[in-house]
N, C-alpha and C positions, 0 to 999 in steps of 0.2 A: 982760603981763608976769608973769614968775615970782616968787613972794615967796620968803623964805628957806626955809619949809617946804618948797616944791617943789623947791627946790635940794637940800634934804637929802635928800629921798627918792631924788632922781634919783642923788645920789652915793652913796647905800647899793645902789642898783640896780646902777651900775657896779661898785661893790666886789663885789656878789654875783656878778655875771656874770665879773668878773676873777678871782674866787676859783674860781668853777666852771670856768672855762675852765682856769686853772693846775693845778687838781686833775686836770681831764681829762687835761692835757698830761703830768702825772706818771704817771697811771694807765697812760696809752698807752705811756709811755717804759717804765714797770715792766713791762708786758704784753710789749712787744718785747724786752726785755731777757730776762725768763723764756724766751720764745719762741725767742730766739737761744741761750740757754743749753740748752734741751730740744734744740733742733736740733743744736747742737753735740755734745751727749752722744750723741744718737741717730745722727749722722754717725759718732761715735767708736767707738760699739758696731757699726755696718755695717762701719766700717774693720776693727775687730778680727776680728769674724766673717769677712769676707772674707779677710783674712790668714791666719787658722786654716785656713779652707777651701783656700786656696791651698797653705798648708803640708802640709795634709792630702793633696792632689793629688799635691803633688810627692812626699811621702813613699811614696805608693802608686805612682807612677811609678818612684821608685827602687827599691821592691821589685821591682815587676813586671820592670824591667829587670835587676836582680840574679836573679831568678827565671829569666828568659829566658836569661841567660848561662850559669846552671848548667846548664839543659836543653840548650842549644847544646853547652857543653863536654861533657856527658854523652854526647850523641849522637854528636859527633866521635870521643869515647872509644871508644864502643861500635863505630862503624864502623871504626876503626881497629884495634880488638882482633879484630874479625870478619875483616879482611883479613889480619892477622897469623896468625890460626888457620886461615884457607884456605890460606894459603901454605904451613903447616906440615902441613896434610893433605895437600896435593899433593906435598910431598916425600916424606911416608910411603907415600902411594899408590903412588907411582912405585918406591919401594924394594920394596915388596911386589911390584908387577907386575914388577919385574926380578928378584926370588927367583922368580915363577911362570916367567918365561921362561927361567931357568936350570934348573928342574925340568923343563921340557918338552924341553931339549936334552938334559937327563941321561937321559930314556927312550930315547934314540936311540943311546946308548953300550953297548959290550959289558957294561960293569958293572951295567946296568940289571937283567939277570937275578938277579944275586945280591942286589939291593936288594929285589926282587919275593920271592925266596926267604926272606928274613929276615923282611919284612914278614908273609908268611903263617905262619911259624914264632911271630912274636911273638902274632899273633891267635890261633892254636893255644893257646898258653900260657894266655892271659888266659880262653878258653873253658872250661878243664877239661880234665882227663885223660880219654883215650880217645873224644873227639868224632869222630862221623863227619859230614863237614861238605861243603857245597856252596861252591866258591868262585865269587866273581862278579868278572869283569874287564872291561876295555875289549876291545872287537873287536881291536884291534891287539896286545894283550898276550895274547890266548888261546892262541897257538901257543907264547910262551914259557913260560907257566904249565905248560901241557900236558906240555911236555918236562921239567919238573923235579918232577912229583908224586911219582914213585917216590923221588927224592932226599930230598924233603921228609918222606915218611912214614918213612923210614929214619933220617934225622937225628932227628925227634920220638920215634921209639921209642928211639934211643941215649941222648937226654937224659931223657926221662921214664920209660922202661922199660914204656910203655904202646903200644897200638897204634891208628893211626887210620885212618879210611876218607876219601879226598879225590876229590872229582869236580867236574868244570867245570860250573857251572850254565848252564842254558840263556838266561837273562837276562843282559845285560850292563849294565855300569856307566852311567850317564848321560852323555850327550856332553860336559857340563862338566867332567866329570873327566879328569884328565890322566894318570892311573895309578893304581898301587897295588891294593889288593884290598878285597873286603867278603866276610865269611865268614859263612855260616847253617846251622846244623844241620838235620839230614835233617828233624827234626820241626819245625823253625822257631820253636824256643822260645829258642835263644841267637843273637845276632847281634853280630858285631865288624866295626866299620868302620875301615879301616886305608887309606884313599886318601891320595894325594899332597895332594890338594885339602885334606881334612879335616886333614892334618898341618900343612900350610901355614897354615890358618886357626889352628890350636892354638898354634903357634910364634909367628905374628904377634901374637896377644892376649897372649902372653908377653913379646915383644920389643919392642913398640911404645913402652912407657914408656923402654926403653933406647935405642931408635932416637931419640925425641924428646931424651932426655938427651944424647945424642951429637951432635945437630944443633943445639940450641938452650940446652943447659945446664939447670942445676937450676932449676926455677919455685919461688919462694918462697911462692906463694899455693896450691900444692896441700898438702894436708894430709897425704897419704899417696901411696906409689908404687903405681901399677896392678899 
């Protein structure tokens, strides 16, 4: 049978055990609370980081979409502009081709003799006084020019007071030439090209800006007129 001393000791042991258990529970609850708090903070940080990453990704996607739209619009504008320029080029080309066709028809008329006459005189005036020259022509124009050499020499003398000697060259103009003449001095030091094709090129270069203006109006993006 336990005496009072044993009971007192046992009570003290029970109290000590209860105190230890209570302190353990409190410590455990504190640890769990801190762990939950740290967990919540960690989750919050992760959520914030994820949210920022998602926002950053969406921002990059928006920039990429905007950039793609700009590139697409630029490409569409470039293609449209190229198509317009091509149509304009075709219009101008057809006008030049029609002018060339009209020149070819003109070489078949009686007035063509006077055209050749004047072109030879112009070339002689540019070459200087008293030149002796060979005249290069197309094969089909040789007979026409040969028939007016004396008249050209006489007209040249009348206008300049000087004499010149003209002869038909053994060479002919290139087959691409549609008419006109090319003059070269006997010593081959001076040459004057006055073919219809060369004249057409010169006139076309001067007239193309005017043709464009007539067809399409003033271009505000051009800094100057050609």
